[in-house]
C-alpha positions as protocol buffer text, in pm:
chain_id: "A"
residue {
  index: 1
  type: MET
  ca { x: 15763 y: -4065 z: 3454 }
}
residue {
  index: 2
  type: ASN
  ca { x: 15721 y: -4299 z: 3745 }
}
residue {
  index: 3
  type: VAL
  ca { x: 15714 y: -4201 z: 4140 }
}
residue {
  index: 4
  type: ALA
  ca { x: 16122 y: -4325 z: 4147 }
}
residue {
  index: 5
  type: SER
  ca { x: 16204 y: -4096 z: 3850 }
}
residue {
  index: 6
  type: ILE
  ca { x: 16022 y: -3789 z: 4019 }
}
residue {
  index: 7
  type: ILE
  ca { x: 16196 y: -3850 z: 4357 }
}
residue {
  index: 8
  type: GLU
  ca { x: 16538 y: -3901 z: 4166 }
}
residue {
  index: 9
  type: PHE
  ca { x: 16482 y: -3558 z: 4010 }
}
residue {
  index: 10
  type: PHE
  ca { x: 16397 y: -3350 z: 4338 }
}
residue {
  index: 11
  type: GLU
  ca { x: 16713 y: -3505 z: 4503 }
}
residue {
  index: 12
  type: SER
  ca { x: 16942 y: -3396 z: 4210 }
}
residue {
  index: 13
  type: MET
  ca { x: 16779 y: -3070 z: 4252 }
}
residue {
  index: 14
  type: ILE
  ca { x: 16830 y: -3025 z: 4626 }
}
residue {
  index: 15
  type: LYS
  ca { x: 17193 y: -3151 z: 4574 }
}
residue {
  index: 16
  type: SER
  ca { x: 17276 y: -2910 z: 4247 }
}
residue {
  index: 17
  type: THR
  ca { x: 17132 y: -2604 z: 4433 }
}
residue {
  index: 18
  type: SER
  ca { x: 17339 y: -2611 z: 4758 }
}
residue {
  index: 19
  type: MET
  ca { x: 17491 y: -2285 z: 4837 }
}
residue {
  index: 20
  type: THR
  ca { x: 17795 y: -2428 z: 4916 }
}
residue {
  index: 21
  type: LYS
  ca { x: 18066 y: -2697 z: 4743 }
}
residue {
  index: 22
  type: ASN
  ca { x: 18128 y: -2874 z: 5093 }
}
residue {
  index: 23
  type: GLU
  ca { x: 17950 y: -3198 z: 5183 }
}
residue {
  index: 24
  type: ALA
  ca { x: 17574 y: -3128 z: 5224 }
}
residue {
  index: 25
  type: ALA
  ca { x: 17373 y: -3165 z: 5558 }
}
residue {
  index: 26
  type: TYR
  ca { x: 17023 y: -3186 z: 5517 }
}
residue {
  index: 27
  type: GLY
  ca { x: 17028 y: -3008 z: 5178 }
}
residue {
  index: 28
  type: ALA
  ca { x: 17265 y: -2752 z: 5257 }
}
residue {
  index: 29
  type: GLY
  ca { x: 17651 y: -2718 z: 5275 }
}
residue {
  index: 30
  type: MET
  ca { x: 17850 y: -2684 z: 5579 }
}
residue {
  index: 31
  type: ALA
  ca { x: 17821 y: -2372 z: 5770 }
}
residue {
  index: 32
  type: GLY
  ca { x: 18035 y: -2057 z: 5717 }
}
residue {
  index: 33
  type: GLY
  ca { x: 17966 y: -2033 z: 5340 }
}
residue {
  index: 34
  type: PRO
  ca { x: 17874 y: -1693 z: 5187 }
}
residue {
  index: 35
  type: PHE
  ca { x: 17501 y: -1631 z: 5127 }
}
residue {
  index: 36
  type: ASP
  ca { x: 17444 y: -1602 z: 4752 }
}
residue {
  index: 37
  type: PRO
  ca { x: 17088 y: -1458 z: 4674 }
}
residue {
  index: 38
  type: LEU
  ca { x: 17088 y: -1572 z: 4326 }
}
residue {
  index: 39
  type: VAL
  ca { x: 17144 y: -1926 z: 4448 }
}
residue {
  index: 40
  type: PHE
  ca { x: 16899 y: -1883 z: 4717 }
}
residue {
  index: 41
  type: ILE
  ca { x: 16607 y: -1787 z: 4522 }
}
residue {
  index: 42
  type: LYS
  ca { x: 16669 y: -2086 z: 4273 }
}
residue {
  index: 43
  type: LYS
  ca { x: 16629 y: -2344 z: 4539 }
}
residue {
  index: 44
  type: PRO
  ca { x: 16321 y: -2553 z: 4500 }
}
residue {
  index: 45
  type: GLN
  ca { x: 16185 y: -2507 z: 4854 }
}
residue {
  index: 46
  type: VAL
  ca { x: 16231 y: -2161 z: 4809 }
}
residue {
  index: 47
  type: ILE
  ca { x: 16037 y: -2120 z: 4470 }
}
residue {
  index: 48
  type: LEU
  ca { x: 15760 y: -2346 z: 4598 }
}
residue {
  index: 49
  type: ARG
  ca { x: 15752 y: -2148 z: 4964 }
}
residue {
  index: 50
  type: ILE
  ca { x: 15713 y: -1788 z: 4732 }
}
residue {
  index: 51
  type: VAL
  ca { x: 15439 y: -1968 z: 4508 }
}
residue {
  index: 52
  type: ASN
  ca { x: 15265 y: -2084 z: 4815 }
}
residue {
  index: 53
  type: LEU
  ca { x: 15291 y: -1732 z: 4983 }
}
residue {
  index: 54
  type: PHE
  ca { x: 15096 y: -1576 z: 4673 }
}
residue {
  index: 55
  type: PHE
  ca { x: 14872 y: -1864 z: 4666 }
}
residue {
  index: 56
  type: SER
  ca { x: 14759 y: -1800 z: 5052 }
}
residue {
  index: 57
  type: LEU
  ca { x: 14759 y: -1437 z: 4963 }
}
residue {
  index: 58
  type: ILE
  ca { x: 14487 y: -1495 z: 4666 }
}
residue {
  index: 59
  type: VAL
  ca { x: 14277 y: -1703 z: 4868 }
}
residue {
  index: 60
  type: PHE
  ca { x: 14217 y: -1472 z: 5193 }
}
residue {
  index: 61
  type: ALA
  ca { x: 14214 y: -1163 z: 4986 }
}
residue {
  index: 62
  type: SER
  ca { x: 13948 y: -1271 z: 4727 }
}
residue {
  index: 63
  type: ILE
  ca { x: 13734 y: -1396 z: 5003 }
}
residue {
  index: 64
  type: ALA
  ca { x: 13774 y: -1088 z: 5235 }
}
residue {
  index: 65
  type: THR
  ca { x: 13736 y: -816 z: 4923 }
}
residue {
  index: 66
  type: GLU
  ca { x: 13412 y: -998 z: 4809 }
}
residue {
  index: 67
  type: ALA
  ca { x: 13106 y: -728 z: 4806 }
}
residue {
  index: 68
  type: SER
  ca { x: 12867 y: -993 z: 5003 }
}
residue {
  index: 69
  type: TYR
  ca { x: 13124 y: -1049 z: 5264 }
}
residue {
  index: 70
  type: LYS
  ca { x: 13207 y: -670 z: 5305 }
}
residue {
  index: 71
  type: GLN
  ca { x: 12841 y: -651 z: 5399 }
}
residue {
  index: 72
  type: GLY
  ca { x: 12837 y: -916 z: 5664 }
}
residue {
  index: 73
  type: THR
  ca { x: 12727 y: -1218 z: 5478 }
}
residue {
  index: 74
  type: CYS
  ca { x: 12946 y: -1491 z: 5340 }
}
residue {
  index: 75
  type: PRO
  ca { x: 12846 y: -1550 z: 4958 }
}
residue {
  index: 76
  type: MET
  ca { x: 12910 y: -1929 z: 5009 }
}
residue {
  index: 77
  type: ASN
  ca { x: 12561 y: -2056 z: 5105 }
}
residue {
  index: 78
  type: ASN
  ca { x: 12563 y: -1755 z: 5363 }
}
residue {
  index: 79
  type: ASP
  ca { x: 12782 y: -1992 z: 5571 }
}
residue {
  index: 80
  type: GLY
  ca { x: 13006 y: -1762 z: 5797 }
}
residue {
  index: 81
  type: THR
  ca { x: 13202 y: -2057 z: 5876 }
}
residue {
  index: 82
  type: ALA
  ca { x: 13314 y: -2131 z: 5522 }
}
residue {
  index: 83
  type: CYS
  ca { x: 13451 y: -1788 z: 5459 }
}
residue {
  index: 84
  type: GLY
  ca { x: 13605 y: -1761 z: 5816 }
}
residue {
  index: 85
  type: TYR
  ca { x: 13803 y: -2077 z: 5758 }
}
residue {
  index: 86
  type: GLY
  ca { x: 13918 y: -1983 z: 5427 }
}
residue {
  index: 87
  type: ILE
  ca { x: 14052 y: -1651 z: 5549 }
}
residue {
  index: 88
  type: LEU
  ca { x: 14193 y: -1773 z: 5865 }
}
residue {
  index: 89
  type: ILE
  ca { x: 14385 y: -2085 z: 5666 }
}
residue {
  index: 90
  type: GLY
  ca { x: 14530 y: -1836 z: 5407 }
}
residue {
  index: 91
  type: VAL
  ca { x: 14661 y: -1583 z: 5682 }
}
residue {
  index: 92
  type: ILE
  ca { x: 14821 y: -1889 z: 5857 }
}
residue {
  index: 93
  type: GLY
  ca { x: 14955 y: -2017 z: 5525 }
}
residue {
  index: 94
  type: PHE
  ca { x: 15090 y: -1646 z: 5452 }
}
residue {
  index: 95
  type: LEU
  ca { x: 15274 y: -1604 z: 5754 }
}
residue {
  index: 96
  type: SER
  ca { x: 15415 y: -1933 z: 5782 }
}
residue {
  index: 97
  type: CYS
  ca { x: 15565 y: -1912 z: 5431 }
}
residue {
  index: 98
  type: ILE
  ca { x: 15739 y: -1584 z: 5568 }
}
residue {
  index: 99
  type: ILE
  ca { x: 15865 y: -1765 z: 5843 }
}
residue {
  index: 100
  type: PHE
  ca { x: 16029 y: -2065 z: 5690 }
}
residue {
  index: 101
  type: LEU
  ca { x: 16173 y: -1838 z: 5396 }
}
residue {
  index: 102
  type: ILE
  ca { x: 16351 y: -1646 z: 5675 }
}
residue {
  index: 103
  type: LEU
  ca { x: 16440 y: -2007 z: 5818 }
}
residue {
  index: 104
  type: ASP
  ca { x: 16577 y: -2099 z: 5487 }
}
residue {
  index: 105
  type: ALA
  ca { x: 16772 y: -1812 z: 5450 }
}
residue {
  index: 106
  type: ARG
  ca { x: 16951 y: -1887 z: 5766 }
}
residue {
  index: 107
  type: PHE
  ca { x: 16962 y: -2239 z: 5725 }
}
residue {
  index: 108
  type: GLU
  ca { x: 17319 y: -2243 z: 5573 }
}
residue {
  index: 109
  type: ASN
  ca { x: 17477 y: -2095 z: 5859 }
}
residue {
  index: 110
  type: LEU
  ca { x: 17352 y: -2323 z: 6091 }
}
residue {
  index: 111
  type: SER
  ca { x: 17655 y: -2527 z: 6223 }
}
residue {
  index: 112
  type: SER
  ca { x: 17441 y: -2759 z: 6456 }
}
residue {
  index: 113
  type: ILE
  ca { x: 17322 y: -3085 z: 6288 }
}
residue {
  index: 114
  type: LYS
  ca { x: 17063 y: -3113 z: 6548 }
}
residue {
  index: 115
  type: ILE
  ca { x: 16902 y: -2764 z: 6468 }
}
residue {
  index: 116
  type: ARG
  ca { x: 16913 y: -2841 z: 6104 }
}
residue {
  index: 117
  type: LYS
  ca { x: 16752 y: -3164 z: 6164 }
}
residue {
  index: 118
  type: ARG
  ca { x: 16470 y: -3027 z: 6372 }
}
residue {
  index: 119
  type: ILE
  ca { x: 16390 y: -2749 z: 6111 }
}
residue {
  index: 120
  type: VAL
  ca { x: 16372 y: -2974 z: 5806 }
}
residue {
  index: 121
  type: VAL
  ca { x: 16135 y: -3216 z: 6031 }
}
residue {
  index: 122
  type: SER
  ca { x: 15929 y: -2951 z: 6137 }
}
residue {
  index: 123
  type: ASP
  ca { x: 15878 y: -2808 z: 5796 }
}
residue {
  index: 124
  type: MET
  ca { x: 15801 y: -3156 z: 5675 }
}
residue {
  index: 125
  type: VAL
  ca { x: 15535 y: -3238 z: 5915 }
}
residue {
  index: 126
  type: PHE
  ca { x: 15395 y: -2870 z: 5899 }
}
residue {
  index: 127
  type: SER
  ca { x: 15388 y: -2881 z: 5503 }
}
residue {
  index: 128
  type: PHE
  ca { x: 15215 y: -3225 z: 5499 }
}
residue {
  index: 129
  type: ALA
  ca { x: 14972 y: -3125 z: 5765 }
}
residue {
  index: 130
  type: TRP
  ca { x: 14870 y: -2813 z: 5599 }
}
residue {
  index: 131
  type: SER
  ca { x: 14822 y: -2959 z: 5277 }
}
residue {
  index: 132
  type: VAL
  ca { x: 14570 y: -3182 z: 5421 }
}
residue {
  index: 133
  type: VAL
  ca { x: 14398 y: -2860 z: 5587 }
}
residue {
  index: 134
  type: TRP
  ca { x: 14390 y: -2706 z: 5226 }
}
residue {
  index: 135
  type: PHE
  ca { x: 14238 y: -3047 z: 5104 }
}
residue {
  index: 136
  type: LEU
  ca { x: 13953 y: -3044 z: 5386 }
}
residue {
  index: 137
  type: ILE
  ca { x: 13875 y: -2669 z: 5344 }
}
residue {
  index: 138
  type: PHE
  ca { x: 13878 y: -2702 z: 4973 }
}
residue {
  index: 139
  type: CYS
  ca { x: 13601 y: -2991 z: 5008 }
}
residue {
  index: 140
  type: TYR
  ca { x: 13396 y: -2787 z: 5268 }
}
residue {
  index: 141
  type: ASN
  ca { x: 13391 y: -2450 z: 5081 }
}
residue {
  index: 142
  type: ALA
  ca { x: 13367 y: -2614 z: 4751 }
}
residue {
  index: 143
  type: ASN
  ca { x: 13049 y: -2801 z: 4879 }
}
residue {
  index: 144
  type: GLU
  ca { x: 12922 y: -2466 z: 5035 }
}
residue {
  index: 145
  type: TRP
  ca { x: 12937 y: -2296 z: 4697 }
}
residue {
  index: 146
  type: ARG
  ca { x: 12767 y: -2577 z: 4534 }
}
residue {
  index: 147
  type: LYS
  ca { x: 12452 y: -2511 z: 4747 }
}
residue {
  index: 148
  type: THR
  ca { x: 12456 y: -2158 z: 4683 }
}
residue {
  index: 149
  type: SER
  ca { x: 12162 y: -2005 z: 4478 }
}
residue {
  index: 150
  type: ALA
  ca { x: 12194 y: -1924 z: 4137 }
}
residue {
  index: 151
  type: GLU
  ca { x: 12124 y: -1555 z: 4210 }
}
residue {
  index: 152
  type: ILE
  ca { x: 12437 y: -1509 z: 4416 }
}
residue {
  index: 153
  type: GLU
  ca { x: 12649 y: -1696 z: 4150 }
}
residue {
  index: 154
  type: ALA
  ca { x: 12531 y: -1444 z: 3896 }
}
residue {
  index: 155
  type: LYS
  ca { x: 12686 y: -1180 z: 4064 }
}
residue {
  index: 156
  type: SER
  ca { x: 12960 y: -962 z: 3910 }
}
residue {
  index: 157
  type: GLU
  ca { x: 13209 y: -1046 z: 4206 }
}
residue {
  index: 158
  type: ALA
  ca { x: 13108 y: -1415 z: 4234 }
}
residue {
  index: 159
  type: TYR
  ca { x: 13439 y: -1490 z: 4041 }
}
residue {
  index: 160
  type: LEU
  ca { x: 13660 y: -1411 z: 4327 }
}
residue {
  index: 161
  type: ILE
  ca { x: 13496 y: -1696 z: 4498 }
}
residue {
  index: 162
  type: ARG
  ca { x: 13580 y: -1924 z: 4232 }
}
residue {
  index: 163
  type: ILE
  ca { x: 13929 y: -1785 z: 4224 }
}
residue {
  index: 164
  type: SER
  ca { x: 13968 y: -1855 z: 4625 }
}
residue {
  index: 165
  type: LEU
  ca { x: 13844 y: -2248 z: 4568 }
}
residue {
  index: 166
  type: ALA
  ca { x: 14092 y: -2254 z: 4245 }
}
residue {
  index: 167
  type: PHE
  ca { x: 14404 y: -2163 z: 4433 }
}
residue {
  index: 168
  type: THR
  ca { x: 14269 y: -2337 z: 4767 }
}
residue {
  index: 169
  type: PHE
  ca { x: 14299 y: -2646 z: 4521 }
}
residue {
  index: 170
  type: PHE
  ca { x: 14633 y: -2567 z: 4379 }
}
residue {
  index: 171
  type: SER
  ca { x: 14764 y: -2488 z: 4742 }
}
residue {
  index: 172
  type: ILE
  ca { x: 14717 y: -2898 z: 4836 }
}
residue {
  index: 173
  type: ILE
  ca { x: 14954 y: -2966 z: 4548 }
}
residue {
  index: 174
  type: THR
  ca { x: 15239 y: -2709 z: 4631 }
}
residue {
  index: 175
  type: TRP
  ca { x: 15218 y: -2802 z: 4985 }
}
residue {
  index: 176
  type: SER
  ca { x: 15248 y: -3138 z: 4938 }
}
residue {
  index: 177
  type: MET
  ca { x: 15548 y: -3092 z: 4699 }
}
residue {
  index: 178
  type: ILE
  ca { x: 15736 y: -2883 z: 4988 }
}
residue {
  index: 179
  type: GLY
  ca { x: 15642 y: -3188 z: 5244 }
}
residue {
  index: 180
  type: LEU
  ca { x: 15801 y: -3433 z: 4966 }
}
residue {
  index: 181
  type: LEU
  ca { x: 16110 y: -3185 z: 4939 }
}
residue {
  index: 182
  type: ASN
  ca { x: 16161 y: -3168 z: 5306 }
}
residue {
  index: 183
  type: PHE
  ca { x: 16138 y: -3564 z: 5372 }
}
residue {
  index: 184
  type: LEU
  ca { x: 16434 y: -3604 z: 5083 }
}
residue {
  index: 185
  type: ARG
  ca { x: 16619 y: -3336 z: 5232 }
}
residue {
  index: 186
  type: TYR
  ca { x: 16572 y: -3529 z: 5569 }
}
residue {
  index: 187
  type: ARG
  ca { x: 16637 y: -3860 z: 5382 }
}
residue {
  index: 188
  type: GLN
  ca { x: 16957 y: -3717 z: 5236 }
}
residue {
  index: 189
  type: GLY
  ca { x: 17086 y: -3544 z: 5547 }
}
residue {
  index: 190
  type: VAL
  ca { x: 17063 y: -3879 z: 5766 }
}
residue {
  index: 191
  type: SER
  ca { x: 17253 y: -4050 z: 5483 }
}
residue {
  index: 192
  type: ASP
  ca { x: 17541 y: -3818 z: 5458 }
}
residue {
  index: 193
  type: ILE
  ca { x: 17610 y: -3802 z: 5837 }
}
residue {
  index: 194
  type: PHE
  ca { x: 17662 y: -4183 z: 5805 }
}
residue {
  index: 195
  type: GLU
  ca { x: 17839 y: -4203 z: 5487 }
}
residue {
  index: 196
  type: ASN
  ca { x: 18036 y: -3898 z: 5467 }
}
residue {
  index: 197
  type: GLY
  ca { x: 18092 y: -3849 z: 5853 }
}
residue {
  index: 198
  type: TYR
  ca { x: 17982 y: -3498 z: 5888 }
}
residue {
  index: 199
  type: GLU
  ca { x: 18131 y: -3346 z: 6193 }
}
residue {
  index: 200
  type: ASP
  ca { x: 18003 y: -3037 z: 6383 }
}
residue {
  index: 201
  type: PRO
  ca { x: 18251 y: -2753 z: 6340 }
}
residue {
  index: 202
  type: ASN
  ca { x: 18185 y: -2650 z: 6674 }
}
residue {
  index: 203
  type: GLN
  ca { x: 18368 y: -2947 z: 6785 }
}
residue {
  index: 204
  type: GLU
  ca { x: 18683 y: -2914 z: 6613 }
}
residue {
  index: 205
  type: ASN
  ca { x: 18889 y: -2750 z: 6898 }
}
residue {
  index: 206
  type: ILE
  ca { x: 18806 y: -3012 z: 7161 }
}
residue {
  index: 207
  type: PRO
  ca { x: 19102 y: -3212 z: 7251 }
}
residue {
  index: 208
  type: THR
  ca { x: 19141 y: -3572 z: 7214 }
}
residue {
  index: 209
  type: GLU
  ca { x: 19449 y: -3677 z: 7368 }
}
residue {
  index: 210
  type: PRO
  ca { x: 19380 y: -3909 z: 7657 }
}
residue {
  index: 211
  type: TYR
  ca { x: 19439 y: -3787 z: 8009 }
}
residue {
  index: 212
  type: HIS
  ca { x: 19790 y: -3870 z: 8177 }
}
residue {
  index: 213
  type: GLN
  ca { x: 19804 y: -3886 z: 8565 }
}
residue {
  index: 214
  type: ALA
  ca { x: 20120 y: -3718 z: 8688 }
}
residue {
  index: 215
  type: PRO
  ca { x: 20324 y: -3975 z: 8867 }
}
residue {
  index: 216
  type: PHE
  ca { x: 20357 y: -3974 z: 9260 }
}
residue {
  index: 217
  type: ASN
  ca { x: 20679 y: -3836 z: 9410 }
}
residue {
  index: 218
  type: ASN
  ca { x: 20754 y: -4073 z: 9669 }
}
residue {
  index: 219
  type: ASN
  ca { x: 20990 y: -3796 z: 9838 }
}
residue {
  index: 220
  type: PHE
  ca { x: 20693 y: -3539 z: 9814 }
}
residue {
  index: 221
  type: ASN
  ca { x: 20732 y: -3311 z: 10143 }
}
residue {
  index: 222
  type: THR
  ca { x: 21070 y: -3497 z: 10271 }
}
residue {
  index: 223
  type: ASP
  ca { x: 21152 y: -3157 z: 10454 }
}
residue {
  index: 224
  type: MET
  ca { x: 20893 y: -3228 z: 10701 }
}
residue {
  index: 225
  type: GLY
  ca { x: 21010 y: -3583 z: 10754 }
}
residue {
  index: 226
  type: TYR
  ca { x: 20726 y: -3737 z: 10575 }
}
residue {
  index: 227
  type: GLN
  ca { x: 20796 y: -4076 z: 10360 }
}
residue {
  index: 228
  type: ALA
  ca { x: 20528 y: -4215 z: 10145 }
}
residue {
  index: 229
  type: ASN
  ca { x: 20471 y: -4594 z: 10209 }
}
residue {
  index: 230
  type: TYR
  ca { x: 20322 y: -4830 z: 9961 }
}
Protein backbone atom coordinates (compact mmCIF):
# COMPACT_ATOMS: atom_id res chain seq x y z
CA MET A 1 0.00 0.00 0.00
CA ASN A 2 1.57 3.25 -1.17
CA VAL A 3 1.05 6.80 0.10
CA ALA A 4 -1.49 7.68 -2.60
CA SER A 5 -3.74 4.73 -1.70
CA ILE A 6 -3.56 5.66 1.99
CA ILE A 7 -4.63 9.24 1.20
CA GLU A 8 -7.49 7.98 -0.98
CA PHE A 9 -8.60 5.68 1.85
CA PHE A 10 -8.72 8.53 4.36
CA GLU A 11 -10.56 10.79 1.88
CA SER A 12 -13.21 8.13 1.31
CA MET A 13 -13.63 7.75 5.08
CA ILE A 14 -14.10 11.51 5.49
CA LYS A 15 -16.79 11.62 2.81
CA SER A 16 -18.57 8.47 3.98
CA THR A 17 -18.83 9.67 7.59
CA SER A 18 -20.35 13.06 6.82
CA MET A 19 -23.32 13.49 9.16
CA THR A 20 -25.59 14.83 6.46
CA LYS A 21 -26.28 13.92 2.85
CA ASN A 22 -25.81 17.49 1.62
CA GLU A 23 -22.70 18.65 -0.11
CA ALA A 24 -19.74 18.52 2.20
CA ALA A 25 -17.77 21.56 3.29
CA TYR A 26 -14.46 20.81 5.03
CA GLY A 27 -15.49 17.25 5.80
CA ALA A 28 -19.02 18.02 7.03
CA GLY A 29 -22.48 18.57 5.58
CA MET A 30 -24.31 21.85 5.32
CA ALA A 31 -25.47 23.39 8.58
CA GLY A 32 -28.84 22.55 10.05
CA GLY A 33 -28.68 18.76 9.95
CA PRO A 34 -29.56 16.68 13.02
CA PHE A 35 -26.78 15.53 15.35
CA ASP A 36 -26.33 11.76 15.23
CA PRO A 37 -24.09 10.47 18.07
CA LEU A 38 -23.51 7.12 16.36
CA VAL A 39 -22.32 8.75 13.14
CA PHE A 40 -20.26 11.27 15.12
CA ILE A 41 -18.42 8.59 17.11
CA LYS A 42 -17.51 6.78 13.87
CA LYS A 43 -15.76 9.78 12.37
CA PRO A 44 -12.02 9.08 11.85
CA GLN A 45 -10.85 12.26 13.56
CA VAL A 46 -13.14 11.60 16.53
CA ILE A 47 -11.85 8.05 16.95
CA LEU A 48 -8.24 9.24 16.80
CA ARG A 49 -9.04 12.10 19.15
CA ILE A 50 -10.40 9.71 21.77
CA VAL A 51 -7.33 7.49 21.33
CA ASN A 52 -5.05 10.50 21.82
CA LEU A 53 -7.01 11.51 24.89
CA PHE A 54 -6.36 8.15 26.54
CA PHE A 55 -2.73 8.09 25.39
CA SER A 56 -2.12 11.50 26.96
CA LEU A 57 -3.83 10.40 30.15
CA ILE A 58 -1.67 7.28 30.35
CA VAL A 59 1.55 9.23 29.77
CA PHE A 60 1.15 11.85 32.49
CA ALA A 61 -0.59 9.49 34.94
CA SER A 62 2.16 6.87 34.64
CA ILE A 63 4.85 9.39 35.51
CA ALA A 64 2.88 11.16 38.24
CA THR A 65 1.96 7.94 40.07
CA GLU A 66 5.45 6.41 40.03
CA ALA A 67 6.79 5.89 43.55
CA SER A 68 10.08 7.79 43.10
CA TYR A 69 8.30 10.81 41.63
CA LYS A 70 5.91 10.88 44.56
CA GLN A 71 8.95 11.09 46.83
CA GLY A 72 10.29 14.10 44.94
CA THR A 73 12.82 12.48 42.59
CA CYS A 74 12.38 11.69 38.90
CA PRO A 75 13.13 8.04 38.07
CA MET A 76 14.51 9.03 34.68
CA ASN A 77 18.13 9.65 35.62
CA ASN A 78 16.90 11.86 38.48
CA ASP A 79 16.10 14.52 35.87
CA GLY A 80 13.13 16.57 37.03
CA THR A 81 12.88 18.19 33.61
CA ALA A 82 12.13 14.86 31.94
CA CYS A 83 9.29 14.09 34.33
CA GLY A 84 7.99 17.65 34.27
CA TYR A 85 7.89 17.82 30.49
CA GLY A 86 6.24 14.41 30.26
CA ILE A 87 3.45 15.42 32.61
CA LEU A 88 3.03 18.87 31.06
CA ILE A 89 2.81 17.61 27.49
CA GLY A 90 0.40 14.87 28.55
CA VAL A 91 -1.92 17.29 30.37
CA ILE A 92 -1.95 19.81 27.50
CA GLY A 93 -2.61 17.02 25.01
CA PHE A 94 -5.45 15.68 27.16
CA LEU A 95 -7.13 19.10 27.48
CA SER A 96 -6.68 19.92 23.79
CA CYS A 97 -8.38 16.65 22.83
CA ILE A 98 -11.40 17.62 24.92
CA ILE A 99 -11.55 21.07 23.30
CA PHE A 100 -11.30 19.70 19.77
CA LEU A 101 -13.90 17.01 20.52
CA ILE A 102 -16.33 19.77 21.49
CA LEU A 103 -15.51 21.62 18.26
CA ASP A 104 -16.01 18.40 16.29
CA ALA A 105 -19.46 17.98 17.83
CA ARG A 106 -20.47 21.57 16.95
CA PHE A 107 -18.79 21.57 13.54
CA GLU A 108 -21.88 20.39 11.65
CA ASN A 109 -23.94 23.34 12.94
CA LEU A 110 -21.45 25.98 11.84
CA SER A 111 -22.88 27.67 8.76
CA SER A 112 -19.92 29.98 8.20
CA ILE A 113 -17.38 28.52 5.80
CA LYS A 114 -14.70 30.87 7.14
CA ILE A 115 -15.15 29.57 10.70
CA ARG A 116 -15.02 25.96 9.48
CA LYS A 117 -11.85 26.70 7.58
CA ARG A 118 -10.20 28.30 10.62
CA ILE A 119 -11.07 25.34 12.84
CA VAL A 120 -9.73 22.80 10.35
CA VAL A 121 -6.52 24.76 9.75
CA SER A 122 -5.97 25.33 13.49
CA ASP A 123 -6.55 21.64 14.18
CA MET A 124 -4.15 20.65 11.41
CA VAL A 125 -1.37 22.99 12.53
CA PHE A 126 -1.74 22.07 16.20
CA SER A 127 -1.82 18.33 15.49
CA PHE A 128 1.32 18.38 13.36
CA ALA A 129 3.07 20.66 15.86
CA TRP A 130 2.07 18.45 18.77
CA SER A 131 3.31 15.33 17.02
CA VAL A 132 6.70 17.04 16.77
CA VAL A 133 6.52 17.91 20.47
CA TRP A 134 5.74 14.27 21.30
CA PHE A 135 8.73 13.19 19.20
CA LEU A 136 11.06 15.58 21.00
CA ILE A 137 9.87 14.58 24.47
CA PHE A 138 10.14 10.90 23.53
CA CYS A 139 13.75 11.34 22.42
CA TYR A 140 14.63 13.32 25.55
CA ASN A 141 12.93 11.01 28.04
CA ALA A 142 14.17 7.83 26.33
CA ASN A 143 17.71 9.17 26.48
CA GLU A 144 17.38 9.98 30.19
CA TRP A 145 15.88 6.58 30.90
CA ARG A 146 18.79 4.97 29.08
CA LYS A 147 21.16 6.74 31.48
CA THR A 148 19.21 5.57 34.53
CA SER A 149 20.99 3.18 36.85
CA ALA A 150 20.13 -0.51 36.81
CA GLU A 151 19.04 -0.28 40.43
CA ILE A 152 16.22 2.12 39.57
CA GLU A 153 15.24 0.13 36.48
CA ALA A 154 14.90 -2.97 38.64
CA LYS A 155 12.29 -1.38 40.92
CA SER A 156 8.81 -2.80 40.81
CA GLU A 157 7.19 0.44 39.58
CA ALA A 158 9.75 1.09 36.86
CA TYR A 159 7.29 -0.42 34.38
CA LEU A 160 5.26 2.80 34.65
CA ILE A 161 8.08 4.75 33.03
CA ARG A 162 8.32 2.19 30.25
CA ILE A 163 4.58 2.51 29.70
CA SER A 164 4.84 6.30 29.50
CA LEU A 165 7.65 6.04 26.94
CA ALA A 166 5.69 3.53 24.85
CA PHE A 167 2.56 5.66 24.71
CA THR A 168 4.63 8.77 24.06
CA PHE A 169 5.90 7.02 20.95
CA PHE A 170 2.39 5.93 19.95
CA SER A 171 1.20 9.52 20.33
CA ILE A 172 3.65 10.64 17.65
CA ILE A 173 1.83 8.42 15.15
CA THR A 174 -1.75 9.18 16.18
CA TRP A 175 -1.28 12.97 16.33
CA SER A 176 0.35 12.86 12.89
CA MET A 177 -2.64 10.92 11.57
CA ILE A 178 -5.03 13.59 12.86
CA GLY A 179 -2.90 16.24 11.17
CA LEU A 180 -3.10 14.29 7.90
CA LEU A 181 -6.89 13.91 8.22
CA ASN A 182 -7.28 17.65 8.75
CA PHE A 183 -5.06 18.36 5.75
CA LEU A 184 -7.34 16.16 3.64
CA ARG A 185 -10.43 17.87 5.10
CA TYR A 186 -8.94 21.24 4.20
CA ARG A 187 -8.13 20.14 0.65
CA GLN A 188 -11.57 18.63 0.23
CA GLY A 189 -13.24 21.78 1.54
CA VAL A 190 -11.36 24.03 -0.87
CA SER A 191 -12.15 21.82 -3.88
CA ASP A 192 -15.84 21.51 -2.92
CA ILE A 193 -16.24 25.27 -2.63
CA PHE A 194 -14.91 25.83 -6.15
CA GLU A 195 -16.43 22.77 -7.84
CA ASN A 196 -19.86 22.65 -6.18
CA GLY A 197 -20.38 26.36 -5.58
CA TYR A 198 -21.22 25.94 -1.91
CA GLU A 199 -23.04 29.02 -0.61
CA ASP A 200 -23.38 30.29 2.90
CA PRO A 201 -27.01 29.73 4.06
CA ASN A 202 -26.92 33.09 5.82
CA GLN A 203 -26.74 34.82 2.46
CA GLU A 204 -29.86 33.25 0.91
CA ASN A 205 -32.15 36.17 1.72
CA ILE A 206 -29.88 38.90 0.42
CA PRO A 207 -31.69 40.72 -2.46
CA THR A 208 -29.97 40.39 -5.81
CA GLU A 209 -32.15 42.67 -7.98
CA PRO A 210 -30.44 45.86 -9.14
CA TYR A 211 -31.48 49.13 -7.56
CA HIS A 212 -33.73 51.29 -9.74
CA GLN A 213 -33.79 55.00 -9.07
CA ALA A 214 -37.25 56.55 -9.08
CA PRO A 215 -37.76 58.89 -12.04
CA PHE A 216 -37.76 62.62 -11.40
CA ASN A 217 -41.08 64.39 -11.62
CA ASN A 218 -40.65 67.59 -13.58
CA ASN A 219 -43.89 68.95 -12.16
CA PHE A 220 -42.74 68.50 -8.56
CA ASN A 221 -43.96 71.24 -6.27
CA THR A 222 -45.92 72.93 -9.06
CA ASP A 223 -48.33 74.28 -6.49
CA MET A 224 -45.62 76.66 -5.33
CA GLY A 225 -44.77 77.73 -8.85
CA TYR A 226 -41.47 75.85 -9.11
CA GLN A 227 -40.54 74.20 -12.38
CA ALA A 228 -37.45 72.00 -12.72
CA ASN A 229 -35.29 73.03 -15.66
CA TYR A 230 -32.92 70.59 -17.41
